[in-house]
N, CA, C and O atoms as a GROMACS GRO file, in nm:
protein
  328
    1MET      N    1   0.085  -0.119   0.000
    1MET     CA    2   0.000   0.000   0.000
    1MET      C    3   0.089   0.124   0.000
    1MET      O    4   0.184   0.132   0.078
    2ALA      N    5   0.059   0.221  -0.087
    2ALA     CA    6   0.138   0.343  -0.098
    2ALA      C    7   0.114   0.432   0.024
    2ALA      O    8   0.003   0.441   0.076
    3GLU      N    9   0.222   0.498   0.066
    3GLU     CA   10   0.211   0.589   0.180
    3GLU      C   11   0.142   0.716   0.135
    3GLU      O   12   0.181   0.776   0.035
    4GLN      N   13   0.040   0.758   0.209
    4GLN     CA   14  -0.034   0.879   0.174
    4GLN      C   15   0.044   1.001   0.222
    4GLN      O   16   0.089   1.005   0.337
    5THR      N   17   0.061   1.100   0.136
    5THR     CA   18   0.132   1.222   0.170
    5THR      C   19   0.034   1.319   0.234
    5THR      O   20  -0.071   1.350   0.177
    6LYS      N   21   0.070   1.368   0.352
    6LYS     CA   22  -0.015   1.464   0.420
    6LYS      C   23   0.011   1.603   0.362
    6LYS      O   24   0.125   1.647   0.353
    7LYS      N   25  -0.096   1.670   0.324
    7LYS     CA   26  -0.084   1.805   0.270
    7LYS      C   27  -0.037   1.898   0.380
    7LYS      O   28  -0.086   1.894   0.493
    8ARG      N   29   0.060   1.982   0.346
    8ARG     CA   30   0.116   2.076   0.442
    8ARG      C   31   0.082   2.218   0.400
    8ARG      O   32   0.067   2.246   0.281
    9PRO      N   33   0.071   2.309   0.496
    9PRO     CA   34   0.046   2.448   0.460
    9PRO      C   35   0.165   2.507   0.384
    9PRO      O   36   0.279   2.463   0.401
   10VAL      N   37   0.138   2.606   0.299
   10VAL     CA   38   0.245   2.672   0.224
   10VAL      C   39   0.318   2.775   0.310
   10VAL      O   40   0.430   2.816   0.279
   11HIS      N   41   0.252   2.817   0.418
   11HIS     CA   42   0.313   2.915   0.508
   11HIS      C   43   0.242   2.908   0.642
   11HIS      O   44   0.123   2.879   0.649
   12GLU      N   45   0.316   2.936   0.748
   12GLU     CA   46   0.257   2.943   0.883
   12GLU      C   47   0.309   3.068   0.953
   12GLU      O   48   0.424   3.107   0.935
   13VAL      N   49   0.224   3.128   1.033
   13VAL     CA   50   0.266   3.236   1.122
   13VAL      C   51   0.217   3.199   1.261
   13VAL      O   52   0.108   3.144   1.278
   14ARG      N   53   0.299   3.231   1.361
   14ARG     CA   54   0.265   3.190   1.498
   14ARG      C   55   0.305   3.299   1.595
   14ARG      O   56   0.411   3.360   1.583
   15ILE      N   57   0.219   3.322   1.690
   15ILE     CA   58   0.248   3.410   1.803
   15ILE      C   59   0.208   3.332   1.928
   15ILE      O   60   0.091   3.301   1.948
   16GLY      N   61   0.307   3.301   2.010
   16GLY     CA   62   0.279   3.225   2.131
   16GLY      C   63   0.217   3.091   2.098
   16GLY      O   64   0.273   3.013   2.020
   17SER      N   65   0.102   3.064   2.155
   17SER     CA   66   0.036   2.935   2.136
   17SER      C   67  -0.067   2.935   2.024
   17SER      O   68  -0.136   2.835   2.004
   18VAL      N   69  -0.079   3.047   1.951
   18VAL     CA   70  -0.179   3.057   1.845
   18VAL      C   71  -0.106   3.058   1.710
   18VAL      O   72  -0.006   3.127   1.691
   19LYS      N   73  -0.160   2.980   1.616
   19LYS     CA   74  -0.095   2.963   1.486
   19LYS      C   75  -0.197   2.978   1.374
   19LYS      O   76  -0.312   2.934   1.385
   20ALA      N   77  -0.152   3.041   1.264
   20ALA     CA   78  -0.230   3.049   1.141
   20ALA      C   79  -0.157   2.967   1.036
   20ALA      O   80  -0.038   2.986   1.012
   21ALA      N   81  -0.229   2.876   0.973
   21ALA     CA   82  -0.174   2.795   0.864
   21ALA      C   83  -0.240   2.840   0.734
   21ALA      O   84  -0.362   2.847   0.725
   22ILE      N   85  -0.157   2.869   0.634
   22ILE     CA   86  -0.208   2.916   0.505
   22ILE      C   87  -0.194   2.802   0.406
   22ILE      O   88  -0.086   2.744   0.388
   23TRP      N   89  -0.305   2.771   0.340
   23TRP     CA   90  -0.313   2.657   0.249
   23TRP      C   91  -0.335   2.705   0.107
   23TRP      O   92  -0.414   2.796   0.084
   24ARG      N   93  -0.266   2.646   0.012
   24ARG     CA   94  -0.288   2.676  -0.130
   24ARG      C   95  -0.385   2.572  -0.185
   24ARG      O   96  -0.371   2.452  -0.163
   25ASN      N   97  -0.483   2.621  -0.257
   25ASN     CA   98  -0.582   2.536  -0.320
   25ASN      C   99  -0.587   2.570  -0.468
   25ASN      O  100  -0.571   2.686  -0.506
   26ASP      N  101  -0.610   2.470  -0.551
   26ASP     CA  102  -0.623   2.493  -0.695
   26ASP      C  103  -0.768   2.474  -0.734
   26ASP      O  104  -0.825   2.366  -0.718
   27GLY      N  105  -0.828   2.580  -0.786
   27GLY     CA  106  -0.967   2.576  -0.828
   27GLY      C  107  -0.981   2.598  -0.978
   27GLY      O  108  -0.882   2.619  -1.047
   28SER      N  109  -1.102   2.593  -1.025
   28SER     CA  110  -1.126   2.610  -1.168
   28SER      C  111  -1.090   2.751  -1.216
   28SER      O  112  -1.063   2.770  -1.335
   29ASN      N  113  -1.088   2.848  -1.127
   29ASN     CA  114  -1.047   2.985  -1.162
   29ASN      C  115  -0.904   3.014  -1.124
   29ASN      O  116  -0.863   3.130  -1.121
   30GLY      N  117  -0.826   2.911  -1.095
   30GLY     CA  118  -0.686   2.928  -1.058
   30GLY      C  119  -0.664   2.905  -0.910
   30GLY      O  120  -0.757   2.869  -0.838
   31PRO      N  121  -0.541   2.927  -0.866
   31PRO     CA  122  -0.509   2.901  -0.724
   31PRO      C  123  -0.569   3.006  -0.632
   31PRO      O  124  -0.588   3.122  -0.669
   32TRP      N  125  -0.599   2.963  -0.511
   32TRP     CA  126  -0.646   3.053  -0.406
   32TRP      C  127  -0.596   3.001  -0.272
   32TRP      O  128  -0.557   2.885  -0.261
   33HIS      N  129  -0.598   3.086  -0.172
   33HIS     CA  130  -0.547   3.049  -0.041
   33HIS      C  131  -0.658   3.051   0.064
   33HIS      O  132  -0.747   3.135   0.061
   34GLY      N  133  -0.650   2.957   0.154
   34GLY     CA  134  -0.738   2.952   0.271
   34GLY      C  135  -0.650   2.955   0.396
   34GLY      O  136  -0.533   2.918   0.391
   35VAL      N  137  -0.707   2.998   0.506
   35VAL     CA  138  -0.632   3.010   0.630
   35VAL      C  139  -0.708   2.940   0.742
   35VAL      O  140  -0.829   2.958   0.757
   36SER      N  141  -0.637   2.859   0.820
   36SER     CA  142  -0.696   2.798   0.938
   36SER      C  143  -0.618   2.844   1.061
   36SER      O  144  -0.498   2.871   1.053
   37PHE      N  145  -0.686   2.853   1.172
   37PHE     CA  146  -0.626   2.899   1.297
   37PHE      C  147  -0.640   2.791   1.403
   37PHE      O  148  -0.741   2.721   1.409
   38GLU      N  149  -0.538   2.778   1.486
   38GLU     CA  150  -0.547   2.684   1.598
   38GLU      C  151  -0.464   2.734   1.714
   38GLU      O  152  -0.371   2.812   1.699
   39ARG      N  153  -0.502   2.686   1.830
   39ARG     CA  154  -0.430   2.717   1.954
   39ARG      C  155  -0.378   2.585   2.008
   39ARG      O  156  -0.453   2.488   2.020
   40VAL      N  157  -0.250   2.581   2.040
   40VAL     CA  158  -0.192   2.459   2.096
   40VAL      C  159  -0.177   2.476   2.247
   40VAL      O  160  -0.151   2.586   2.296
   41TYR      N  161  -0.194   2.367   2.317
   41TYR     CA  162  -0.180   2.370   2.462
   41TYR      C  163  -0.136   2.231   2.510
   41TYR      O  164  -0.146   2.132   2.438
   42ARG      N  165  -0.088   2.228   2.631
   42ARG     CA  166  -0.040   2.104   2.689
   42ARG      C  167  -0.139   2.056   2.794
   42ARG      O  168  -0.180   2.131   2.882
   43ASP      N  169  -0.175   1.930   2.784
   43ASP     CA  170  -0.264   1.865   2.881
   43ASP      C  171  -0.182   1.754   2.945
   43ASP      O  172  -0.176   1.642   2.893
   44GLY      N  173  -0.119   1.784   3.058
   44GLY     CA  174  -0.028   1.689   3.120
   44GLY      C  175   0.097   1.680   3.035
   44GLY      O  176   0.165   1.780   3.013
   45ASN      N  177   0.129   1.560   2.988
   45ASN     CA  178   0.246   1.540   2.902
   45ASN      C  179   0.209   1.542   2.754
   45ASN      O  180   0.296   1.525   2.668
   46GLU      N  181   0.083   1.561   2.723
   46GLU     CA  182   0.035   1.551   2.585
   46GLU      C  183   0.003   1.689   2.527
   46GLU      O  184  -0.063   1.771   2.592
   47TRP      N  185   0.051   1.713   2.403
   47TRP     CA  186   0.018   1.836   2.332
   47TRP      C  187  -0.114   1.816   2.258
   47TRP      O  188  -0.136   1.713   2.194
   48LYS      N  189  -0.200   1.916   2.267
   48LYS     CA  190  -0.330   1.912   2.201
   48LYS      C  191  -0.351   2.044   2.128
   48LYS      O  192  -0.276   2.140   2.149
   49SER      N  193  -0.452   2.048   2.043
   49SER     CA  194  -0.484   2.173   1.974
   49SER      C  195  -0.634   2.195   1.976
   49SER      O  196  -0.713   2.102   1.991
   50SER      N  197  -0.670   2.320   1.960
   50SER     CA  198  -0.810   2.358   1.962
   50SER      C  199  -0.833   2.471   1.863
   50SER      O  200  -0.743   2.550   1.835
   51THR      N  201  -0.954   2.478   1.811
   51THR     CA  202  -0.992   2.591   1.726
   51THR      C  203  -1.084   2.686   1.802
   51THR      O  204  -1.152   2.771   1.744
   52SER      N  205  -1.085   2.671   1.933
   52SER     CA  206  -1.161   2.760   2.020
   52SER      C  207  -1.062   2.855   2.088
   52SER      O  208  -0.954   2.814   2.130
   53PHE      N  209  -1.100   2.982   2.098
   53PHE     CA  210  -1.010   3.083   2.150
   53PHE      C  211  -1.074   3.159   2.265
   53PHE      O  212  -1.193   3.189   2.262
   54GLY      N  213  -0.994   3.189   2.365
   54GLY     CA  214  -1.041   3.264   2.480
   54GLY      C  215  -1.016   3.414   2.463
   54GLY      O  216  -0.958   3.458   2.364
   55ARG      N  217  -1.061   3.489   2.560
   55ARG     CA  218  -1.047   3.634   2.558
   55ARG      C  219  -0.904   3.677   2.532
   55ARG      O  220  -0.881   3.768   2.452
   56ASP      N  221  -0.809   3.616   2.598
   56ASP     CA  222  -0.669   3.656   2.585
   56ASP      C  223  -0.607   3.618   2.451
   56ASP      O  224  -0.499   3.665   2.416
   57ASP      N  225  -0.676   3.534   2.375
   57ASP     CA  226  -0.626   3.493   2.243
   57ASP      C  227  -0.675   3.584   2.131
   57ASP      O  228  -0.618   3.583   2.022
   58LEU      N  229  -0.778   3.661   2.155
   58LEU     CA  230  -0.847   3.730   2.046
   58LEU      C  231  -0.762   3.836   1.976
   58LEU      O  232  -0.766   3.845   1.854
   59LEU      N  233  -0.688   3.916   2.050
   59LEU     CA  234  -0.603   4.016   1.985
   59LEU      C  235  -0.488   3.949   1.910
   59LEU      O  236  -0.448   3.996   1.803
   60VAL      N  237  -0.436   3.840   1.965
   60VAL     CA  238  -0.332   3.763   1.896
   60VAL      C  239  -0.389   3.706   1.768
   60VAL      O  240  -0.324   3.709   1.663
   61LEU      N  241  -0.510   3.653   1.775
   61LEU     CA  242  -0.576   3.598   1.657
   61LEU      C  243  -0.594   3.706   1.550
   61LEU      O  244  -0.573   3.679   1.431
   62ALA      N  245  -0.633   3.826   1.591
   62ALA     CA  246  -0.649   3.936   1.496
   62ALA      C  247  -0.515   3.972   1.431
   62ALA      O  248  -0.510   3.998   1.311
   63LYS      N  249  -0.409   3.975   1.509
   63LYS     CA  250  -0.276   4.006   1.455
   63LYS      C  251  -0.233   3.899   1.356
   63LYS      O  252  -0.178   3.932   1.250
   64LEU      N  253  -0.257   3.772   1.388
   64LEU     CA  254  -0.222   3.664   1.296
   64LEU      C  255  -0.305   3.671   1.168
   64LEU      O  256  -0.254   3.646   1.059
   65ALA      N  257  -0.432   3.706   1.181
   65ALA     CA  258  -0.517   3.721   1.062
   65ALA      C  259  -0.462   3.831   0.973
   65ALA      O  260  -0.462   3.818   0.850
   66ASP      N  261  -0.415   3.940   1.033
   66ASP     CA  262  -0.356   4.050   0.957
   66ASP      C  263  -0.229   4.004   0.886
   66ASP      O  264  -0.209   4.034   0.768
   67GLN      N  265  -0.143   3.931   0.956
   67GLN     CA  266  -0.019   3.882   0.895
   67GLN      C  267  -0.048   3.782   0.783
   67GLN      O  268   0.017   3.786   0.679
   68ALA      N  269  -0.146   3.694   0.804
   68ALA     CA  270  -0.183   3.597   0.701
   68ALA      C  271  -0.238   3.670   0.578
   68ALA      O  272  -0.204   3.635   0.465
   69HIS      N  273  -0.320   3.769   0.601
   69HIS     CA  274  -0.377   3.848   0.491
   69HIS      C  275  -0.266   3.913   0.410
   69HIS      O  276  -0.267   3.907   0.287
   70THR      N  277  -0.170   3.975   0.477
   70THR     CA  278  -0.057   4.040   0.409
   70THR      C  279   0.019   3.939   0.323
   70THR      O  280   0.054   3.969   0.209
   71TRP      N  281   0.046   3.820   0.378
   71TRP     CA  282   0.121   3.719   0.304
   71TRP      C  283   0.044   3.675   0.180
   71TRP      O  284   0.103   3.662   0.072
   72VAL      N  285  -0.086   3.652   0.193
   72VAL     CA  286  -0.168   3.607   0.080
   72VAL      C  287  -0.173   3.716  -0.028
   72VAL      O  288  -0.160   3.686  -0.146
   73VAL      N  289  -0.193   3.840   0.012
   73VAL     CA  290  -0.199   3.951  -0.084
   73VAL      C  291  -0.065   3.963  -0.159
   73VAL      O  292  -0.064   3.987  -0.280
   74GLU      N  293   0.046   3.947  -0.088
   74GLU     CA  294   0.177   3.953  -0.152
   74GLU      C  295   0.194   3.839  -0.253
   74GLU      O  296   0.250   3.859  -0.361
   75GLN      N  297   0.148   3.720  -0.218
   75GLN     CA  298   0.158   3.606  -0.310
   75GLN      C  299   0.073   3.630  -0.435
   75GLN      O  300   0.116   3.599  -0.546
   76ASP      N  301  -0.047   3.683  -0.415
   76ASP     CA  302  -0.134   3.713  -0.528
   76ASP      C  303  -0.070   3.817  -0.620
   76ASP      O  304  -0.078   3.805  -0.743
   77ALA      N  305  -0.008   3.919  -0.562
   77ALA     CA  306   0.057   4.024  -0.642
   77ALA      C  307   0.174   3.965  -0.721
   77ALA      O  308   0.194   4.001  -0.837
   78ARG      N  309   0.251   3.876  -0.660
   78ARG     CA  310   0.362   3.812  -0.731
   78ARG      C  311   0.312   3.728  -0.846
   78ARG      O  312   0.371   3.727  -0.954
   79ALA      N  313   0.203   3.656  -0.823
   79ALA     CA  314   0.147   3.570  -0.928
   79ALA      C  315   0.097   3.652  -1.045
   79ALA      O  316   0.109   3.609  -1.160
   80GLU      N  317   0.043   3.769  -1.019
   80GLU     CA  318  -0.008   3.855  -1.126
   80GLU      C  319   0.103   3.913  -1.212
   80GLU      O  320   0.081   3.942  -1.329
   81THR      N  321   0.222   3.930  -1.155
   81THR     CA  322   0.333   3.989  -1.232
   81THR      C  323   0.414   3.884  -1.307
   81THR      O  324   0.503   3.919  -1.384
   82GLN      N  325   0.383   3.760  -1.287
   82GLN     CA  326   0.458   3.653  -1.357
   82GLN      C  327   0.392   3.616  -1.486
   82GLN      O  328   0.441   3.529  -1.557
   0.00000   0.00000   0.00000
């Protein structure tokens, strides 16, 4: 049986325990990017992740969304000039 390759994000930005993963997708109108956010935390000796954010995560989440947006816009601009 062939080993399945796990799709990886094309870019990640992280502040503390909150991370934004940027994914490239190919659609009928060309490539586009999607962004997912997660918070990592430790439960005993085990690392876990969540897509739920608390009050103290919200400004960090907004900053990461801004950074992800900037990266995607820059990639789109580069693609248009090629």
